[in-house]
DSSP file (Angstrom, degrees, kcal/mol; ACC not computed):
  #  RESIDUE AA STRUCTURE BP1 BP2  ACC     N-H-->O    O-->H-N    N-H-->O    O-->H-N    TCO  KAPPA ALPHA  PHI   PSI    X-CA   Y-CA   Z-CA
    1    1 A M              0   0    0      0, 0.0     2,-0.1     0, 0.0     5,-0.0   0.000 360.0 360.0 360.0 129.4   29.4   16.5    0.3
    2    2 A D    >   -     0   0    0      1,-0.1     3,-2.4     4,-0.0     4,-0.2  -0.451 360.0 -90.2 -99.9 179.1   26.9   16.5    3.2
    3    3 A N  G >  S+     0   0    0      1,-0.3     3,-1.2     2,-0.2     8,-0.1   0.668 121.5  68.9 -61.8 -18.3   24.2   14.1    4.0
    4    4 A S  G 3  S+     0   0    0      1,-0.2    -1,-0.3    22,-0.0    23,-0.1   0.602  93.7  60.0 -73.4 -14.3   21.7   16.0    2.0
    5    5 A D  G <  S+     0   0    0     -3,-2.4     9,-2.5     2,-0.1    10,-0.4   0.439  98.8  73.3 -84.5  -7.0   23.7   14.9   -1.2
    6    6 A N  B <  S-A   13   0A   0     -3,-1.2    21,-0.2     7,-0.3     2,-0.2  -0.825  93.1-101.5-121.0 153.3   23.2   11.3   -0.5
    7    7 A C     >  -     0   0    0      5,-2.9     4,-1.5    -2,-0.3    21,-0.2  -0.461  27.1-141.9 -66.6 132.3   20.1    9.0   -0.7
    8    8 A C  T  4 S+     0   0    0     19,-0.6    -1,-0.1    -2,-0.2    20,-0.1   0.519  97.8  45.9 -78.4  -0.3   18.7    8.5    2.8
    9    9 A I  T  4 S+     0   0    0      3,-0.1    -1,-0.1    20,-0.0    19,-0.0   0.814 131.1  13.8-104.3 -47.6   17.9    4.9    2.0
   10   10 A C  T  4 S-     0   0    0      2,-0.1    -2,-0.1    19,-0.0    18,-0.0   0.619  89.4-134.1-104.2 -10.0   21.1    3.6    0.4
   11   11 A F     <  +     0   0    0     -4,-1.5    -3,-0.1     1,-0.2     3,-0.1   0.389  59.6 133.7  68.6   3.8   23.5    6.5    1.3
   12   12 A D        -     0   0    0      1,-0.1    -5,-2.9    -6,-0.1    -1,-0.2  -0.449  68.9 -81.8 -77.2 153.5   24.9    6.6   -2.2
   13   13 A P  B     -A    6   0A   0      0, 0.0    -7,-0.3     0, 0.0    -1,-0.1  -0.230  30.6-138.7 -56.2 143.2   25.3   10.1   -4.0
   14   14 A L  S >  S+     0   0    0     -9,-2.5     3,-1.1    -3,-0.1    -8,-0.1   0.704  70.4 106.0 -75.1 -25.0   22.1   11.5   -5.6
   15   15 A L  T 3  S+     0   0    0    -10,-0.4     3,-0.1     1,-0.2   -10,-0.0  -0.252  75.6  20.8 -63.3 143.4   23.9   12.7   -8.6
   16   16 A G  T 3  S+     0   0    0      1,-0.2     2,-0.3     0, 0.0    -1,-0.2   0.396 107.4  79.1  87.5  -3.6   23.6   10.9  -11.9
   17   17 A V  S <  S-     0   0    0     -3,-1.1     2,-0.2    56,-0.0    -1,-0.2  -0.923  89.4 -87.6-135.6 160.1   20.4    9.1  -11.3
   18   18 A E        -     0   0    0     -2,-0.3    12,-2.8    -3,-0.1    13,-0.5  -0.476  50.5-160.1 -66.7 128.9   16.7    9.8  -11.3
   19   19 A N  E     -B   29   0B   0     10,-0.3     2,-0.5    -2,-0.2    10,-0.2  -0.719  14.1-139.1-115.8 163.4   15.6   11.1   -7.7
   20   20 A K  E     -B   28   0B   0      8,-3.3     8,-2.0    -2,-0.2     2,-0.6  -0.982  10.8-161.0-123.5 124.2   12.4   11.4   -5.8
   21   21 A K  E     -B   27   0B   0     -2,-0.5     6,-0.2     6,-0.2    -2,-0.0  -0.921  13.4-150.6-108.9 125.9   11.5   14.5   -3.8
   22   22 A L    >   -     0   0    0      4,-2.9     3,-2.3    -2,-0.6    34,-0.0  -0.393  31.1-101.5 -88.9 167.9    8.9   13.9   -1.2
   23   23 A P  T 3  S+     0   0    0      0, 0.0    -1,-0.1     0, 0.0    33,-0.0   0.757 124.5  59.2 -62.3 -24.1    6.4   16.7    0.0
   24   24 A C  T 3  S-     0   0    0      2,-0.1     3,-0.1    30,-0.1    -2,-0.0   0.252 120.6-113.1 -91.3  18.3    8.5   17.1    3.2
   25   25 A N    <   +     0   0    0     -3,-2.3     2,-0.3     1,-0.3    -1,-0.0   0.578  69.9 140.9  69.9  11.2   11.5   18.0    0.8
   26   26 A H        -     0   0    0    -18,-0.0    -4,-2.9     1,-0.0     2,-0.4  -0.687  39.2-149.8 -83.6 147.0   13.6   14.9    1.5
   27   27 A I  E     +B   21   0B   0     -2,-0.3   -19,-0.6    -6,-0.2     2,-0.3  -0.934  24.1 158.8-120.6 138.8   15.2   13.5   -1.6
   28   28 A M  E     -B   20   0B   0     -8,-2.0    -8,-3.3    -2,-0.4   -21,-0.1  -0.942  49.4 -73.5-144.9 164.8   16.1    9.9   -2.4
   29   29 A H  E  >  -B   19   0B   0     -2,-0.3     4,-2.5   -10,-0.2   -10,-0.3  -0.402  38.5-131.3 -57.1 140.0   16.8    7.7   -5.4
   30   30 A Y  H  > S+     0   0    0    -12,-2.8     4,-2.5     2,-0.2     5,-0.2   0.930 108.2  50.9 -59.6 -45.8   13.7    7.0   -7.3
   31   31 A F  H  > S+     0   0    0    -13,-0.5     4,-2.7     2,-0.2     5,-0.2   0.943 110.6  48.7 -61.2 -48.8   14.6    3.3   -7.5
   32   32 A C  H  > S+     0   0    0      1,-0.2     4,-2.7     2,-0.2     5,-0.2   0.974 111.1  50.0 -56.2 -52.7   15.3    3.1   -3.6
   33   33 A F  H  X S+     0   0    0     -4,-2.5     4,-2.5     1,-0.2    -1,-0.2   0.884 110.3  50.8 -60.3 -36.8   12.0    4.8   -2.9
   34   34 A S  H  X S+     0   0    0     -4,-2.5     4,-1.8     2,-0.2    -1,-0.2   0.911 111.0  48.7 -64.8 -39.4   10.2    2.3   -5.3
   35   35 A Q  H  X S+     0   0    0     -4,-2.7     4,-2.2     2,-0.2    -2,-0.2   0.889 111.4  50.5 -58.9 -41.6   11.8   -0.5   -3.4
   36   36 A Y  H  X S+     0   0    0     -4,-2.7     4,-2.1    -5,-0.2    -2,-0.2   0.879 110.2  47.5 -70.3 -37.7   10.7    1.0   -0.2
   37   37 A T  H  X S+     0   0    0     -4,-2.5     4,-2.1    -5,-0.2    -1,-0.2   0.871 110.8  53.6 -73.0 -30.3    7.0    1.5   -1.2
   38   38 A E  H  X S+     0   0    0     -4,-1.8     4,-2.7    -5,-0.2    -2,-0.2   0.920 109.6  47.4 -68.1 -39.3    7.0   -2.1   -2.5
   39   39 A Y  H  X S+     0   0    0     -4,-2.2     4,-2.1     1,-0.2    -1,-0.2   0.920 111.4  50.7 -67.3 -39.1    8.2   -3.3    0.8
   40   40 A C  H  <>S+     0   0    0     -4,-2.1     5,-3.1     2,-0.2    -1,-0.2   0.879 112.1  47.8 -60.0 -40.7    5.6   -1.2    2.6
   41   41 A E  H ><5S+     0   0    0     -4,-2.1     3,-1.5     3,-0.2    -2,-0.2   0.942 110.7  49.8 -67.0 -50.8    2.9   -2.6    0.4
   42   42 A K  H 3<5S+     0   0    0     -4,-2.7    -2,-0.2     1,-0.3    -1,-0.2   0.859 115.4  43.5 -59.2 -39.0    4.0   -6.2    0.9
   43   43 A H  T 3<5S-     0   0    0     -4,-2.1    -1,-0.3    -5,-0.2    -2,-0.2   0.208 112.0-119.4 -90.1   8.9    4.1   -5.8    4.7
   44   44 A K  T < 5 +     0   0    0     -3,-1.5     2,-0.3     1,-0.2    -3,-0.2   0.867  65.3 143.4  58.8  40.8    0.8   -3.9    4.7
   45   45 A K      < -     0   0    0     -5,-3.1    -1,-0.2    -6,-0.1     2,-0.1  -0.829  55.7-102.6-113.4 145.8    2.5   -0.8    6.2
   46   46 A N        -     0   0    0     -2,-0.3     2,-0.6     1,-0.1    11,-0.1  -0.415  38.0-113.7 -62.4 142.3    1.7    2.9    5.5
   47   47 A V        +     0   0    0      9,-0.4     9,-3.0    -2,-0.1     2,-0.3  -0.731  47.2 165.5 -80.5 119.5    4.2    4.6    3.3
   48   48 A T  B     -C   55   0C   0     -2,-0.6     7,-0.2     7,-0.3     6,-0.1  -0.875  46.5 -84.3-130.2 155.5    6.1    7.3    5.2
   49   49 A C     >  -     0   0    0      5,-2.2     4,-2.1    -2,-0.3     5,-0.1  -0.526  36.9-134.0 -62.1 130.9    9.2    9.3    4.6
   50   50 A P  T  4 S+     0   0    0      0, 0.0    -1,-0.2     0, 0.0    -3,-0.0   0.715 101.2  38.9 -55.1 -26.1   12.1    7.2    5.7
   51   51 A L  T  4 S+     0   0    0      3,-0.1    -2,-0.0     1,-0.0    -3,-0.0   0.926 131.6  16.1 -95.9 -51.5   13.6   10.2    7.5
   52   52 A C  T  4 S-     0   0    0      2,-0.1     3,-0.1     3,-0.0    -1,-0.0   0.422  90.9-125.3-104.3  -2.7   10.7   12.2    9.2
   53   53 A N     <  +     0   0    0     -4,-2.1     2,-0.4     1,-0.2     3,-0.0   0.672  46.0 167.4  64.5  21.0    7.9    9.6    9.0
   54   54 A L        -     0   0    0      1,-0.1    -5,-2.2    -6,-0.1    -1,-0.2  -0.540  41.6-117.2 -63.1 122.0    5.5   12.0    7.2
   55   55 A E  B     -C   48   0C   0     -2,-0.4     2,-0.4    -7,-0.2    -7,-0.3  -0.407  32.9-152.6 -65.0 135.3    2.7    9.8    5.9
   56   56 A L        -     0   0    0     -9,-3.0     2,-0.8    -2,-0.1    -9,-0.4  -0.874  12.9-146.3-115.1 144.6    2.6    9.9    2.2
   57   57 A Q        +     0   0    0     -2,-0.4     2,-0.3   -11,-0.1    -9,-0.0  -0.883  46.2 144.8-105.5  96.1   -0.4    9.4   -0.2
   58   58 A I        -     0   0    0     -2,-0.8     2,-0.4   -11,-0.1   -11,-0.1  -0.852  51.0-117.1-132.6 168.5    1.1    7.7   -3.1
   59   59 A T        -     0   0    0     -2,-0.3     2,-0.4     0, 0.0   -22,-0.1  -0.901  38.3-115.8-101.1 134.5    0.3    5.1   -5.7
   60   60 A I        -     0   0    0     -2,-0.4     2,-0.2   -23,-0.1   -26,-0.1  -0.567  34.2-160.5 -79.8 126.5    2.5    2.0   -5.7
   61   61 A E        -     0   0    0     -2,-0.4     3,-0.1   -27,-0.1    -1,-0.0  -0.629  27.4-104.4 -96.8 158.6    4.6    1.7   -8.9
   62   62 A N    >>  -     0   0    0     -2,-0.2     3,-1.0     1,-0.1     4,-0.8  -0.784  29.3-166.9 -79.8 108.0    6.3   -1.3  -10.2
   63   63 A P  H 3> S+     0   0    0      0, 0.0     4,-2.0     0, 0.0    -1,-0.1   0.683  78.4  74.6 -72.3 -16.5   10.0   -0.8   -9.5
   64   64 A R  H 3> S+     0   0    0      1,-0.2     4,-1.5     2,-0.2     5,-0.1   0.858  93.8  52.5 -68.6 -28.5   11.1   -3.6  -11.8
   65   65 A S  H <> S+     0   0    0     -3,-1.0     4,-1.2     1,-0.2    -1,-0.2   0.916 111.3  46.6 -66.7 -40.5   10.4   -1.3  -14.8
   66   66 A N  H  X S+     0   0    0     -4,-0.8     4,-2.9     1,-0.2    -2,-0.2   0.810 104.6  62.3 -69.5 -28.5   12.6    1.4  -13.3
   67   67 A R  H  X S+     0   0    0     -4,-2.0     4,-2.7     1,-0.2    -1,-0.2   0.904 103.7  48.7 -64.1 -41.8   15.3   -1.2  -12.5
   68   68 A A  H  X S+     0   0    0     -4,-1.5     4,-2.2     2,-0.2    -1,-0.2   0.868 111.0  49.6 -64.4 -36.2   15.6   -1.9  -16.3
   69   69 A C  H  X S+     0   0    0     -4,-1.2     4,-3.1     2,-0.2     5,-0.2   0.963 112.3  49.0 -69.5 -51.5   15.9    1.8  -17.0
   70   70 A C  H  X S+     0   0    0     -4,-2.9     4,-3.2     1,-0.2     5,-0.2   0.902 110.7  48.7 -55.0 -44.2   18.5    2.2  -14.3
   71   71 A Y  H  X S+     0   0    0     -4,-2.7     4,-2.4     2,-0.2     5,-0.2   0.952 112.4  49.6 -59.4 -50.0   20.5   -0.7  -15.6
   72   72 A L  H  X S+     0   0    0     -4,-2.2     4,-2.0     1,-0.2    -2,-0.2   0.899 112.5  47.1 -54.7 -47.9   20.4    0.7  -19.1
   73   73 A C  H  X S+     0   0    0     -4,-3.1     4,-2.7     2,-0.2     5,-0.2   0.950 113.3  47.2 -56.7 -52.6   21.5    4.2  -17.9
   74   74 A C  H  X S+     0   0    0     -4,-3.2     4,-2.1     1,-0.2    -1,-0.2   0.838 110.9  51.0 -66.2 -30.3   24.3    2.9  -15.9
   75   75 A S  H  X S+     0   0    0     -4,-2.4     4,-2.3    -5,-0.2    -1,-0.2   0.877 111.8  49.9 -70.3 -36.0   25.5    0.6  -18.7
   76   76 A L  H  X S+     0   0    0     -4,-2.0     4,-2.5    -5,-0.2    -2,-0.2   0.945 111.6  46.8 -66.0 -47.9   25.4    3.7  -21.0
   77   77 A I  H  X S+     0   0    0     -4,-2.7     4,-2.3     2,-0.2    -1,-0.2   0.887 110.9  51.3 -66.4 -37.5   27.4    5.8  -18.7
   78   78 A F  H  X S+     0   0    0     -4,-2.1     4,-2.0    -5,-0.2    -1,-0.2   0.936 110.9  49.4 -64.8 -44.0   29.9    3.1  -18.1
   79   79 A V  H  X S+     0   0    0     -4,-2.3     4,-2.5     1,-0.2    -2,-0.2   0.900 110.6  50.9 -62.2 -40.9   30.4    2.7  -21.9
   80   80 A L  H  X S+     0   0    0     -4,-2.5     4,-3.1     1,-0.2     5,-0.2   0.917 108.0  51.6 -64.3 -41.6   30.8    6.5  -22.3
   81   81 A F  H  X S+     0   0    0     -4,-2.3     4,-2.2     1,-0.2    -1,-0.2   0.882 109.7  50.2 -67.1 -31.7   33.4    6.6  -19.6
   82   82 A I  H  X S+     0   0    0     -4,-2.0     4,-2.2     2,-0.2    -2,-0.2   0.907 112.4  46.7 -69.6 -39.6   35.3    3.8  -21.4
   83   83 A I  H  X S+     0   0    0     -4,-2.5     4,-2.7     2,-0.2    -2,-0.2   0.943 112.9  49.5 -61.3 -46.9   35.2    5.7  -24.7
   84   84 A A  H  X S+     0   0    0     -4,-3.1     4,-2.6     1,-0.2     5,-0.2   0.904 110.4  50.8 -58.4 -41.3   36.2    8.9  -23.0
   85   85 A G  H  X S+     0   0    0     -4,-2.2     4,-2.6     2,-0.2    -1,-0.2   0.911 109.9  49.5 -59.0 -46.3   39.1    7.0  -21.4
   86   86 A I  H  X S+     0   0    0     -4,-2.2     4,-2.7     1,-0.2    -2,-0.2   0.904 111.5  50.4 -64.9 -37.3   40.2    5.6  -24.7
   87   87 A A  H  X S+     0   0    0     -4,-2.7     4,-1.9     2,-0.2    -2,-0.2   0.928 111.1  46.5 -63.1 -48.3   40.0    9.0  -26.2
   88   88 A V  H  X S+     0   0    0     -4,-2.6     4,-2.2     2,-0.2     5,-0.2   0.888 113.1  49.7 -60.1 -42.2   42.1   10.6  -23.6
   89   89 A S  H  X S+     0   0    0     -4,-2.6     4,-2.4     1,-0.2    -2,-0.2   0.935 109.6  51.6 -64.4 -44.2   44.6    7.9  -23.7
   90   90 A A  H  X S+     0   0    0     -4,-2.7     4,-2.3     1,-0.2    -1,-0.2   0.857 108.7  51.9 -62.3 -35.2   44.8    8.2  -27.5
   91   91 A Y  H  X S+     0   0    0     -4,-1.9     4,-1.0     1,-0.2    -1,-0.2   0.926 111.1  45.4 -69.1 -40.2   45.4   12.0  -27.2
   92   92 A F  H  X S+     0   0    0     -4,-2.2     4,-0.9     2,-0.2     3,-0.2   0.853 112.0  52.2 -69.4 -30.7   48.3   11.7  -24.8
   93   93 A I  H >< S+     0   0    0     -4,-2.4     3,-0.9     1,-0.2    -1,-0.2   0.951 108.9  51.7 -65.5 -47.0   49.8    8.9  -26.8
   94   94 A S  H 3< S+     0   0    0     -4,-2.3    -1,-0.2     1,-0.3    -2,-0.2   0.730 110.7  47.6 -60.5 -23.7   49.7   11.1  -29.8
   95   95 A K  H 3< S+     0   0    0     -4,-1.0     2,-0.3    -3,-0.2    -1,-0.3   0.577  91.7  96.8 -92.3 -13.6   51.4   13.9  -28.0
   96   96 A T    <<  -     0   0    0     -3,-0.9     2,-0.4    -4,-0.9    -3,-0.0  -0.608  63.9-148.8 -79.1 132.1   54.1   11.8  -26.6
   97   97 A T              0   0    0     -2,-0.3    -2,-0.1     1,-0.1    -3,-0.0  -0.889 360.0 360.0-107.3 136.7   57.4   11.8  -28.5
   98   98 A F              0   0    0     -2,-0.4    -1,-0.1     0, 0.0    -2,-0.0   0.387 360.0 360.0 -97.6 360.0   59.5    8.6  -28.5
């Protein structure tokens, strides 16, 4: 994986979550970008791309509503991994002869 596969704000992989593509083509997690724009608004700063400083014309969104969605999605993915793990374990146990 190269750096373009990671969020430029938190450096975690971009896969598996909603992403935001800016006009300059830089991509980051939607939640990270929402937090960044909230910070800019709070400190009366212009919103720019965190990588190339391209000034962005955006409307500030409430990131807390997205946080609930991210939490729900992550929880669902976690539960699915647990179920898949149980299913795989059950399969191998059924194939094992004692």
